[in-house]
N, C-alpha and C positions, 0 to 999 in steps of 0.2 A: 322300396320300389315306388316311384312318384310317376304321377302323368306328366307327359310333355318331354322331349327328348332335347331341348335346347338347353343352356348353361345359364340361363336367366331363372330356371325354375328355382323354388326355395325347398331345398331337400331337409329330410330331417332324419338324424340318425337311427340306424335299424339295429345297431349292435353296439356294446361297449368293448367288443374283444379288440386286442391288439393287433392289427394288419399292416404289412409294409406294402409298399409297391413292390410286387415279386411275381417272378415266373410262375410260382406255385399257389397264386391265390386260388381259392375255391368260388367257383360261380353257381355252384349248384348243377343238377343233371340235364337241365334244359338250357341253361344260360340264363340271363336276363339283362335287362337294358341299363338300369342304374341302380347301384347299391351304395348306401353313404355310410362310412365307417367312422365310428368315434375311436380314435388310436391314442394310446398312452404313450409317451414317449419313453425310451430307455436311457439310462444315464449314460452320458460318455465313459468310455472303457478307461479307466485309470482316475476317474474323479475321486475326490474324497466322499464319504458317505453324506456329509451334509450338502454336497452339490447334487444330490439325487433329484431328477426332474418330474414334477408331480402334475404338469400341465396336461390337458386333453387336447388332441388335435383331430382334424377331421378332413378326411379325403374322400371324394365320391369316386366310385368306379363303375365304368360302361363296359357291359360285356357281352355282346351279342353271340349268338351260336356263329361257328365258322361255316362260310358257305361250302356245301358239299363237295365242290369239285375243287376246293382247296384244302380238303380235310387230309391229304396224304403228305402236304407240307407244312401246313400251319396247325401247331399243337394247339394253341388256343391264342386269343388275342383281347386286349382290352383298352380303353381310355381311362384316363384318370385326372383329376383335378384337385389341387390343395385349395380348400375353401377358406382358410384362414393363414395366409402366408406367414412363415416364420422360418428363419434359417435352420436347416437340420442337414445332417449327414446321414446317407442311407448305406449300410454294410450289405452290399448284394451278396448273397450266398452262392458258392459253386453250384451249378446246376446242368444236368444233361441236355439241355437246349441252348439255343441262340437266340437271345433277344435282339430284336431290330426295334429301335425307339426312336419316334418322331416328336421331338420337343416343340413346343409353341412359344416361343419367345425367349426362353431362358437358356443361357449357356451353361453346360455341365461341365464341372471338373471331374475327371474320372481319374482315380489313382490306384494302381497296382503294386504288386511288390516289384515289378521290372519299368514300368512307365507311368507317366503322367499325360493325360490328353484332355483337350478342351474342345468341345463340339457342342451344338444345338440339338442335333440328332445323331445318332451312332449306334453301332452294333459292335460286338466282340465274339470271337471264337470260344470254345471251350475252355474254361479256365477251373484250376484246382485250387485256388485261394480266394479270399473275399476280394471284392472291389469296392473301393469307396467313390460314392458317388454325391457331390455336392452342388446344389442349385439354388438361386434365389428363390424359386417357386417351383414345384413339381406339377407340371400340367403337359400332357401329351398322350400318345398312342402307341402301345406297345404291341408288336406282333411277335411271336414265340415259334420259331421255326426247327425243325429237324436239322441236325448239323450238315447232313448232306444237303439238305435244300438251300440251306443258308449259303455254302458253297457254289452252289450252281447259279443261285440268284445274282450273287456276286461276281461271277465268272472267274473265280479264282480257285487253285487247289484249297482243299480245306485245312492243311496243315499252314498255310500262309494265315488263315484267320485264328487259328488256335493259340491259345494264351495271349493274345494282344485285343486292343479296342481301337476302333476305326471310326472316324467321321463319316456320316454317309455321302457326304459331297466327295471324299477321296476315294470311294467305292463306286459311287453311281454317277460322278462328274455332273453334268448339267442337267441330266436326268433326276438324280437325287435333289437337286437345288429347286427345280421345278416343282417337284413333287410336295417339298416342304414349305414352298411360299403359298401353293394352292391349298395346303391342308389349313394353314394359319388364316386363311381369307375365308376359310368354312364356318360358319358359326354354331352349327350344330352336328352331333355325333353322327346320324346316320349317313350323311354326306362325306363325313370323313372316312367312315369305314367303306362306303362305296368307293371312294377315289382310292384308298389303298388297295383294295380288292381289285381294281381295274390295273392298278400299277402292277401288283404279283401277278396276274393271269398274263399281261403283256411280256413280262420279264422271263417268266418261266417257260412260255411259248418260244422266245428268242434264245433260251439258254441250251446248255448241252443236254444230251439224253439223262433221264433219270436212270438210278443204279438200283432198281428192284431187290437185286441179289443183297446188296449192302444194307438196304433199309430192313429188309426181312431179318438179316443178322442184327442189325440194331435193335429191333422191336423185341426179338427173342430175348436180347441181353437185358433189355429193359423189363420184360415182362417177368424175368427172374429176380429183378430188383439188383442185379450186378451180381448174383450169386452161382450163377452157372459156371462151370469150369470152362477155361478157354478152349482146352483141346476137345471138349465134349461140345461146345459151341460150334467148333470148326467141323467135326465130324456131322453134326446135324445138318449143316448147310453145305456139305460136300466138298469142304477146301481143307488144304494141309494148314497148320496152325501157322506156319510162315505166311502162305496167301492171305489168310484172314488178317494177320497183321499189317501186311502190305496194303490190304484193299481198305482197312480202317485208316491207316494214316493218310491215304490219298482221299478218300471220301468223308470220313469222319473228323478227322483231324488229330486224332490221338490213337494210341494204341489199344486193343481190347482190354487188356488189363487197366489202363487208366480210365478208360470210360466205365469198366464194372465198378472202379472207385467212386466215379460220380452218383452212379445210380445208388451204390450203398450208402454213400453220405446223403444223398437226398431221402432215401427212405427212413435212415435214421433219425435225421432232424425233423422230419415231418412226425415220427413217433415223439419225438421229445417235445414238440411244440405242442401237439394235439392230444396226447394220451398221457396226462400228469398222474394216471393210475399205475404206470409201468415203472418199474425200478429201472435203473440204467443197466443193469445186469441183464434185464429182461429185453430191454431195446437192443443190446448189443447181440444177443442170441438170435433176436427175430430178424435183425438187418444183416448177419453175415459176419460179424467180428468175433475174433478170437475170444474175447474176454471184454470186461469194462475198461480194463486200462487200454485195451486196444482202441475201443471206441472212444475214449475220453482223448487219446492221443491224436486222433484222426480229427476229431471235433476241433480240437485246440489248432492243429496244424492248418486245417482248411477253412475255418471260420474265425480264428483268432479269439475265441471265446470258450469257456467252460461249458460243458452240457447244461450245468445250473443256470449260465447266464441266456442260455438259449431257451430255455422254458418260457412258454407264455408268449412266445412271438412266432409269426408265421416262418415256415421253413425256408422262405426265399431270402429273408433279410431281416433286418432291424435298424430303425431311426433312431438315432442318438443326438444328444445334445451338440 
């Protein structure tokens, strides 16, 4: 943590642990204004052993607490800046939140199994496979929203966001372009976060009504890390399984079963990354998989990596050569 909140300050590395730009980055129990992380790059998947990358890389993270009045819709937010620009590819992992990312000057190339999109600022609904992000420099502000909040903010049914990536301009029109232009013109992080908070407050005020019953069911599923049975979940919220499925598809964007899969993957990848003392069999049992083979298959399918390749990296993603 350093004094001064502008980007001209001279940060010093606080840790040598590998961390990606990630929806799952830990900022501490109270949040902090600036954390600088020295990050080791992973080798590109498929590279020969001699091509392994040993360089260190540094990214600064700014992570203030979320305002209380936005706490029901914003899971967390952070700014980030690549201190020594060099070409990298970010393998962003599936996650049970929807990221809203405002880039500061660089066009990002986003590639999934179904599409490729180019945008400076972008968002995407819930996805079940990794998304590759390539940019000349990583510098921007990321807001992580609950899926139903993201749909309300965009003014579209959640299933229209799910599984796809969207440029901010396409979803918000001139409103999004104006916000992106104003963010680029602000030199310090506090002003940027204040501007984004004002934008969110206005958009949610103008949006359709919240769905507290759906949010409640979503939080219950998350609290169980995706391990609660769908019939048990429906019974708990007073719905039939069919009604639960319809409500989830409309306001979350995926079925309860697919949502549970995302929560289980997030929990497993977090344990793999942060608990090297746990065997893969123990991770599988703790995160609701049938056995180690089931865990390995899901990690391969959703991340495109083996559990061993995922160890040592944050659960949200991996930077590659």
